[in-house]
C-alpha positions, 0 to 999 in steps of 0.5 A: 834527795840529791836534787834538793840538796843541788837546788838548795846550794844553787839558790844559796849561790844566787842569793850569796851573788846578789848580796855581794853585788849589793854591797856598798861601793869601794867595798875591799874583797876582804870585806866582802868575803867576811860578809859571805863567810858570815852568811855562810856560817849562819846558813851552815848551821841551820842546814847541817842541823836539818841534814843531821835529822834527815840523816839520822832518820834514815840511819834509824830506818836502815837499822829497823829495816836490817832488824826486821830482815834479821828476824829480831824485830816485827811490826811497824812504825804506826803499831810499834816494834816487838823484839822477836825470840831470836831478837831476845836471844841476840840481845842476851848474846850481846849484854854477855859480850859487853859484860866479858869486856867489862870484867877484869882479867888481869888479877894479883897473884899470890903464892900459898902453901895450900893447893887450890883446885878448880872444878867447874861445869859451865853449860854450853850457852854460856861458852864464852864464860867458860872460855873466860874461866880457862883463860884467867886461871891459866893467866894467874898460873894454874895448870890444867888437869883436864879441860875443866879441872885446874890446879894450882898454889896461887891464892884466888883473888878476892876480885876474881871470886866477885867477877865470878859472882857477878857472871853467875858462875858460882853454881857451875864450879867448885873450889877446893883447898887442899892442905895435904897433897899426895896420891892414892898410894901414899893416902893408903900408906898413911891409912896403914 
């Protein structure tokens, strides 16, 4: 490839040299350079286009080789490529990462006279969602009672609830609003 590029540039160099010598007698250096620039510009766009196509093909081949080496795809260019089980798993993780970057993490905070308890049990396969949830709850001012039990007098913003739905977390968490907080002792006293 490199040899072809050198030959191409050498050929252009000779062509440019001949064209400069065939300019009319008395042509100024400035006009000769302008003529050279015009020729280079028109040739450059064509050469760059060809080079870009070759470079894009090389990158695509390298990418496919890496995907095959990592066991993410199988097949050949003739028969087409198919994504493997591990490729599907990697794709799912990539989609999850991209989703997590698009999900909001800074929500408006508004106090309430109620106490809210958020309890969740997010599966290990969705660990990033669990970490996101803990981070957001902490950021909103919730306090951790246990790793998956958080409490605060902060209202849960509508945007936060919508993001929980988008991330398919509704089936993995419970939210309780407590009107009258207290301990078991105070509960027993109220019962007597």
